[in-house]
Structures are given as C-alpha cells and as structure tokens.
C-alpha angles and dihedrals in degrees: 000000000000133000140218119208117215108175095187126149102167094095091060094037086220128104120239109061089088089058090049092051093056092046091051092047090056091050092051090048089053087056090056100258119144125234113235096184145337108224114229112236112211122221111249142163119224092268132211098293103088091184093059109025115190090011095142093057093043090048093055093046093051094047088055092046092048091051092047095048093045091049092049094048092045090055092050097257126135114226142199119203110209118205158222108187123348094262086084086075089071086072100035096049090044088054091051090047091050089053094045121007089199096059117140118225124210106194115196107190142121088235138050096230087203103116120125122225095253093053101037117109095200099033088216107151093214085073097052113049098091092060092054092045088054091051100255127130135024113002096234090064097044116089088007098153102016133016089229113102121211107243113231090231089059094066130087117184112207122193097001111156107146111063127165119228095260091048092052089048093050096044094047095043093053098035094237111184116249137174108196120215094249090057091050092050093047100037112023092161091057091046091052091050091051092050092047091051092049093049093049089068096062140064091200129039132190118200119204112190122187117189089225091072083083122077110266090236085068101035112018093160099095135096103242109026119186127197119239098045127157123274123255091243091054092050091051090051091050093048094046089054093046095047094044087085095051093163088070100043106077104159138028139185123208110188151157099041104151113183091186089071098041121120121214090341090287094141092044090059090048095051092048089061092043092053090054091051095046093046089066092073 
C-alpha cells in the first residue's frame, strides 16, 4: 500500500484540512506505508467565478491526483489519497475510473457532495465533485480528468444525513443507493448485508471516507460536522467488512480531518485507529 498526500483546503474554503493531511501522512508513514507523491498546492485567490471559487487551483491539484492514482493502479499498486478536503476525491475517483470504468464507489460521508455550481448554496467545491463525476452539470466540468463517467448504479452512499435540495432530487431521480446513518446505527447487520451485496457486483472498489461520517461528539475535528452521525464502533465494523476482501479494494480516500477544530484530541485518537485499520489493505 502506498499513499498520496494532497494538503488542499480550497474545496472547503476553510483552513485546517491541509494540517490534517500532513498529520495523517505521518501516521501512515509510521505504519510502514510509502509515499508516492505529495501534491503541490498552488497559491490562489478565490478568482472571478463566484460559483466555483478557487477552481483553477483545485483543477490543477485534481489533475495531478488523477494521474498519480491512475499510475499507481496501472502498475499494480494499491493507493490511499490523503486529504485535505473532499474535493481531492474528484481526482482520485477519476483516476480509479480511468483505470477501470466499472469501478464501484463506496462513499462514507455525512453529505452527498453532488451539488452543481448553479444549485449550490455555499459554492464550496468539496460539495460538488460527485455530480460532475456522474456526468451532471455544466459540460466543462464533466469528464474533466477522464472521459469515463461514473454510473449512478456504481455508487453506494453510506452515512449520508445532510443533503441539499438538488442532491435529494438527483439521488431520488436516479435511484442512487444510500444507507443513512440512522439505519446504520439501528441495524448494523442490515447495513453490512447491503454493503456486501454492493461489493459483490464489482471487481474493483474505491472507498472514499470523510471524517464527518462520524457523529461530531466522537470526531469534532472536521470542517462541516453534522449531528446524528454513525458511531466509531459501527464505522470499524463497516471498514472491517469492506477491507476483508482486500483484493477488490484498490484505492481509498481519507479526508476532511481538521485538527484546528478538534476538541481534547478526540478526533486525533479516532484517526490513529482508522490509519491502523486502513493500513491493512
């Protein structure tokens, strides 16, 4: 297993994820993983496009991430992309798609991250990339890093509980699979069965894990915390099931750890355990 460091904060428009990325990279190195690359993050002001602030910097970062993930997978390596904010997944998932257009994506997050610029209230790009990967929105953002589009049936949202109106509309219209956090907390066995069934359909899986999938009482150190998250024990069960078939899981994201918002090092203790679990792949 190797890792790519992407200390980007532009997608969240909030400082701190870049600090989290470097902290996570050190933890993975301590577990014996090797760094493939540290993505250079250009300096940039918000720019003239108020719908997509910082897009030029994010675009360059994601092109580099896509190339790095694709190169690693093509050479038979498994790879973890360490954010930074969740906009880095635009590049990492594109890299997995470029390698295998039939990749399945398990997206563990409090949010859907499938807004489009015209419908987003915040205009934070870390909440948009999934829509563009699926082929929705303005043409210049679709197929940005690979011509392969992520099929809606190849996505499983896990833990999503805070969805904007456009995201609800898109998910419902296209029947995108979702296991909300309250279902996971009340019926972990059923959630595990759903995930197992989803994984059985694919020869290659990409896992995208946002710290905010957890309840903020457990992991407050993240940029957009949402009440009603899953428990740490439930997350460990989910990951242990997912990673049991480590011939299928080829690429992972770990994102949105923000030490600047942590309380009493709670999130730091959480990510230390997550790094040990993810390093097993």
